[in-house]
C-alpha positions as CSV (number, residue, x, y, z in Angstrom):
1,M,-61.6,-36.2,-74.4
2,K,-58.0,-37.0,-72.9
3,K,-57.4,-40.1,-71.3
4,T,-56.5,-39.7,-67.8
5,N,-54.0,-41.5,-65.6
6,F,-52.1,-40.7,-62.3
7,F,-49.9,-38.5,-64.1
8,N,-51.9,-36.3,-66.0
9,H,-55.3,-36.5,-63.7
10,H,-54.7,-33.0,-62.1
11,L,-53.3,-31.4,-65.2
12,I,-56.4,-32.3,-66.9
13,E,-58.8,-31.3,-64.0
14,T,-56.9,-27.5,-64.1
15,G,-56.9,-27.2,-67.9
16,E,-53.3,-26.6,-68.0
17,N,-50.3,-28.0,-69.7
18,Y,-47.5,-29.2,-67.6
19,F,-45.4,-26.2,-68.0
20,E,-48.5,-23.8,-67.4
21,H,-48.8,-25.6,-63.9
22,L,-45.1,-25.6,-63.1
23,L,-45.0,-21.9,-63.6
24,F,-47.8,-21.2,-61.7
25,A,-46.4,-23.5,-58.6
26,F,-43.3,-22.6,-58.5
27,I,-44.3,-18.5,-58.6
28,V,-46.6,-19.2,-55.7
29,S,-43.9,-21.1,-53.9
30,M,-41.5,-18.6,-54.3
31,W,-44.2,-16.1,-53.0
32,L,-44.7,-18.2,-50.1
33,F,-41.2,-18.7,-49.3
34,L,-40.4,-14.8,-49.4
35,T,-43.7,-14.4,-46.8
36,S,-42.0,-17.1,-44.6
37,I,-38.6,-15.5,-44.5
38,A,-40.4,-12.0,-44.0
39,L,-42.5,-13.6,-41.4
40,L,-39.2,-14.9,-39.4
41,C,-37.8,-11.8,-39.5
42,H,-40.7,-10.2,-38.3
43,A,-40.4,-12.8,-35.1
44,I,-37.1,-12.0,-34.3
45,L,-37.9,-7.9,-35.0
46,P,-41.3,-7.2,-34.4
47,F,-41.0,-4.0,-35.8
48,I,-40.0,-4.9,-39.3
49,F,-42.5,-6.3,-42.0
50,T,-45.2,-5.5,-39.7
51,V,-48.0,-5.8,-42.5
52,T,-45.9,-8.0,-45.3
53,T,-47.2,-11.6,-44.2
54,S,-50.7,-10.4,-43.7
55,G,-51.2,-8.6,-46.7
56,N,-49.0,-11.4,-49.2
57,I,-51.5,-14.0,-47.5
58,R,-54.2,-12.1,-48.7
59,K,-52.9,-11.4,-51.9
60,I,-52.4,-15.4,-52.3
61,N,-55.6,-16.0,-51.1
62,E,-57.3,-13.9,-53.7
63,V,-55.1,-15.3,-56.5
64,M,-56.2,-19.2,-55.5
65,Q,-59.7,-17.9,-55.4
66,K,-60.0,-16.4,-58.6
67,R,-58.1,-19.6,-60.1
68,A,-60.5,-21.9,-58.2
69,Q,-63.7,-19.7,-59.7
70,K,-62.0,-20.2,-63.2
71,L,-61.7,-23.7,-63.1
72,I,-65.2,-24.0,-61.5
73,N,-66.6,-22.1,-64.6
74,K,-64.8,-24.4,-67.1
75,I,-66.1,-27.3,-65.2
76,N,-69.6,-25.7,-65.6
77,S,-69.5,-24.7,-69.4
78,K,-68.4,-28.1,-70.4
79,Q,-71.0,-29.7,-68.4
80,E,-73.6,-27.6,-70.1
81,E,-72.3,-28.5,-73.8
């Protein structure tokens, strides 16, 4: 069992190393950033990006839900050992 501290607690919880977590968080943050740009454009010109934001939010939610379920499964399997 790894020793946890302030800096690695979350990484141990998720079962990722620093770079795996960095990559995932970066990709999601860029996805959210681009989605927010599309939403801002839609606010100014309502006829563009009419389904982009809602579709991206739905997709991001699916990714996050699958990730959360994977973590829950990993925790449950460790508890069963």
